[in-house]
C-alpha positions as CSV (number, residue, x, y, z in Angstrom):
1,X,4.7,-30.9,34.9
2,X,2.7,-28.8,37.4
3,X,2.1,-30.4,40.8
4,X,-1.7,-30.3,40.4
5,X,-1.6,-32.1,37.1
6,X,0.8,-34.7,38.6
7,X,-1.4,-35.3,41.6
8,X,-4.6,-35.6,39.5
9,X,-3.0,-37.9,37.0
10,X,-1.7,-40.1,39.9
11,X,-5.2,-40.2,41.4
12,X,-6.9,-41.2,38.1
13,X,-4.5,-44.1,37.9
14,X,-6.0,-45.6,41.1
15,X,-8.7,-48.1,40.1
16,X,-11.1,-47.3,42.9
17,X,-11.3,-43.6,42.0
18,X,-13.6,-42.4,39.3
19,X,-12.3,-38.9,38.4
20,X,-12.9,-38.8,34.7
21,X,-10.9,-39.2,31.5
22,X,-7.4,-37.7,31.1
23,X,-8.8,-35.2,28.5
24,X,-11.3,-34.0,31.1
25,X,-8.6,-33.6,33.7
26,X,-6.5,-31.5,31.2
27,X,-9.5,-29.4,30.4
28,X,-10.4,-28.9,34.1
29,X,-6.8,-27.8,34.9
30,X,-6.6,-25.4,31.9
31,X,-10.0,-23.8,32.5
32,X,-9.8,-23.7,36.3
33,X,-6.8,-21.4,36.0
34,X,-9.2,-18.8,34.6
35,X,-11.8,-19.1,37.4
36,X,-12.3,-16.1,39.7
37,X,-13.2,-16.9,43.3
38,X,-15.8,-14.6,44.7
39,X,-17.6,-14.4,48.0
40,X,-21.3,-14.9,48.4
41,X,-22.7,-11.9,50.2
42,X,-25.8,-13.6,51.7
43,X,-27.6,-16.9,51.9
44,X,-29.3,-17.8,48.6
45,X,-31.7,-20.5,47.3
46,X,-31.3,-22.3,44.0
47,X,-31.9,-25.4,41.9
48,X,-29.2,-28.0,41.4
49,X,-28.3,-28.4,37.7
50,X,-25.2,-30.5,38.3
51,X,-23.6,-31.9,41.4
52,X,-20.6,-34.1,42.1
53,X,-18.4,-35.0,45.1
54,X,-14.9,-36.3,45.2
55,X,-14.6,-40.0,46.3
56,X,-11.4,-39.6,48.3
57,X,-10.6,-37.9,51.5
58,X,-9.1,-34.5,52.1
59,X,-5.8,-34.4,53.8
60,X,-2.6,-33.8,51.9
61,X,-4.7,-33.0,48.9
62,X,-7.5,-30.5,49.3
63,X,-10.8,-31.4,47.6
64,X,-14.2,-29.8,47.1
65,X,-17.6,-30.9,45.9
66,X,-18.9,-28.9,43.0
67,X,-22.5,-27.7,42.3
68,X,-23.8,-25.8,39.4
69,X,-27.0,-24.0,40.5
70,X,-29.7,-21.8,38.9
71,X,-30.4,-19.1,41.5
72,X,-33.8,-17.6,42.1
73,X,-32.6,-14.6,40.2
74,X,-31.8,-16.7,37.1
75,X,-28.0,-16.7,37.4
76,X,-26.1,-19.9,36.8
77,X,-23.3,-20.2,39.4
78,X,-20.7,-22.7,40.6
79,X,-20.5,-23.5,44.3
80,X,-17.5,-25.3,45.9
81,X,-17.7,-27.0,49.3
82,X,-14.4,-27.9,50.8
83,X,-13.7,-31.5,51.8
84,X,-17.3,-32.6,51.1
85,X,-16.7,-36.2,50.0
86,X,-18.7,-39.4,49.4
87,X,-17.9,-43.0,49.7
88,X,-17.0,-44.5,46.3
89,X,-20.2,-46.5,45.8
90,X,-22.6,-44.0,47.4
91,X,-24.8,-41.8,45.3
92,X,-24.2,-38.0,45.2
93,X,-25.9,-36.1,47.9
94,X,-27.9,-33.9,45.6
95,X,-29.5,-34.6,42.2
96,X,-30.5,-32.2,39.4
97,X,-33.7,-30.4,40.2
98,X,-33.2,-30.5,44.0
99,X,-33.9,-27.1,45.7
100,X,-31.1,-26.1,48.0
101,X,-29.9,-23.2,50.2
102,X,-26.3,-22.0,50.0
103,X,-24.7,-20.4,53.0
104,X,-21.6,-18.4,52.4
105,X,-18.3,-19.8,53.7
106,X,-14.9,-18.1,53.7
107,X,-12.6,-18.9,50.8
108,X,-9.6,-20.9,51.9
109,X,-6.1,-19.3,51.9
110,X,-4.8,-22.1,49.7
111,X,-5.6,-23.5,46.3
112,X,-8.0,-26.4,46.1
113,X,-6.2,-29.3,44.5
114,X,-9.1,-31.2,43.1
115,X,-12.7,-30.6,42.2
116,X,-14.7,-33.0,40.0
117,X,-15.1,-32.2,36.4
118,X,-18.3,-30.4,35.5
119,X,-19.9,-29.8,32.1
120,X,-19.6,-26.0,32.4
121,X,-15.9,-26.1,33.5
122,X,-14.9,-23.6,30.8
123,X,-18.1,-21.7,30.5
124,X,-18.8,-20.5,34.1
125,X,-15.7,-18.5,35.0
126,X,-16.6,-17.8,38.7
127,X,-16.6,-20.0,41.7
128,X,-18.1,-19.3,45.1
129,X,-17.3,-21.2,48.4
130,X,-20.4,-22.2,50.3
131,X,-22.2,-24.8,52.3
132,X,-25.2,-26.4,50.6
133,X,-28.3,-27.6,52.5
134,X,-31.2,-29.6,51.0
135,X,-34.6,-27.9,51.0
136,X,-36.8,-29.9,48.6
137,X,-36.3,-32.9,46.3
138,X,-36.8,-32.7,42.6
139,X,-39.9,-34.9,42.8
140,X,-41.6,-32.7,45.3
141,X,-41.0,-34.9,48.3
142,X,-41.4,-33.3,51.7
143,X,-38.6,-31.0,53.0
144,X,-36.3,-32.6,55.5
């Protein structure tokens, strides 16, 4: 059994972690092998379509939050932010419809062990590493 699958299956057996169903984990592992990791050339703005953060700390296992964004140019992309976690009962930092800015970050020299399952895991084949900053809420609240 590949080490990533072993780690993920071990993690989903912990009752305080909500990582998804085993079938989703298998799909994530299978499809993530086909992802291409590219660098963002410049800062961009987009709208959150999906966002999730891991609920366990980075350390021996590397983690990343995952965002699916619709960019200003109409592209749908995946953004990974290393070690961007949330407490188990806390809400995600971003919600669908939020307007955000993505700042490029350097891709790590290692493989990310865990990213949350996203509904486009097998559809979007590219992933970019970046830092996401909130600009405007989906209900037109004032910018922070």
